[in-house]
N, C-alpha and C positions, 0 to 999 in steps of 0.2 A: 504494499499499499505506500503509496507517495506519500509525504510527507510533507508541511509546511511549516517555515517557522517565522513569527509574528516578532516584531520592532517595534513599537509604540511609545510616540511618549503619551499620547493619552486623549490631547486636545480633538479630536475628531467628540467627544461624548461617548455617547452611549450609540450612536447612529454610526456603524461602519461607513456607511454609503456618501457619510458628510466628512470622508477624510481625505485630507490632499497630502499630497506625494510627501509633502516636509514633516508629518502628524505619525506614517507610518511605511510601515514595508513589508509584506508578504511574501516569501523567498520558497522556493522548493526547495528541499534538502538535494533534488537530485542537483540540485548546484551548485552543490558545495567543495567548493573545490579544495581547501586545506582551512586551520583552525591550529595558529600559531600565535607564542608570545610575540606582540610588538617591543613592546616595552615593560618593568617591573610593574606595571599598575595599566595596563593593555592585551587585549586579547583583536589578534585581527583574523574578522572571518572574510572570507573571501569567496565570491559566486561569481558563478560564467561573468555577469551583467554588473556588479557591483560589489563595491569591500565596504563589510561592516565592522566598526570598531567599539570593542564593548571597554570602558571604563569597571575597573574590577581593585579592591582589596591588595595588597600589595603584597605579592608572592601567593596568586593563590591560580595563579595560570592551570596546574592540573584539576584542579578541583570543578571550577566552572566549565570544562572542556571533559572530562567529565563529568558530569551534571548531563552538559549538552549533548553527547555520544545515547545514555543513559534514556532519557527522554527524545528522541529521533527513535527509537529502539520501542518505543512503548506505543499504547494502544490509540493515544488522540492524534487524529488527522492535519490539526492546527495547532501546534506547541507556539506557547509564548516563553521567548528565548527574556523581551524585558521590555515592561508595562510601568512606567513611569510612574503617570498619574497612579493606576490601581494596585504599587506596588506588587506585583506579581514577577517572577523572576526564576526563572531555573535553578538558579543557585543565590545564598543570601550574598552572595560576596562581586555580584554583580552591582556595579553604582550607576552608572552609564552605560548610557548608548549615542552612537557618532556613525550617519552614515550617508553613501552619497548627495543624497537630498535635503541635509543639513546638517548647519555647519555642528549644531554641537544641542546633543539630549542628555543632560543632567538631573541629579533629585537636587533638590534643597535642600 
């Protein structure tokens, strides 16, 4: 079953039809090329069409990568990786998300 990874700042509210490209991005797990540390506080997720950067707690790279892999092997079709408004994260070490459509989405 194909999985989709959701990254959002929640700015679209409860109606996903009103989200714009700078508020959310839904990417197929089939398009995920790699996940690798970018620096001490970030992970780089490279997809065929874009790159998503996750801001994480210092040194928590392995734990976050394991959580993403576990979630992708689960039964959910849409896997929320980071939703900053609702506070739903695949791992509690995630603090923010930055994608090609938004300069920076961070926790307050």
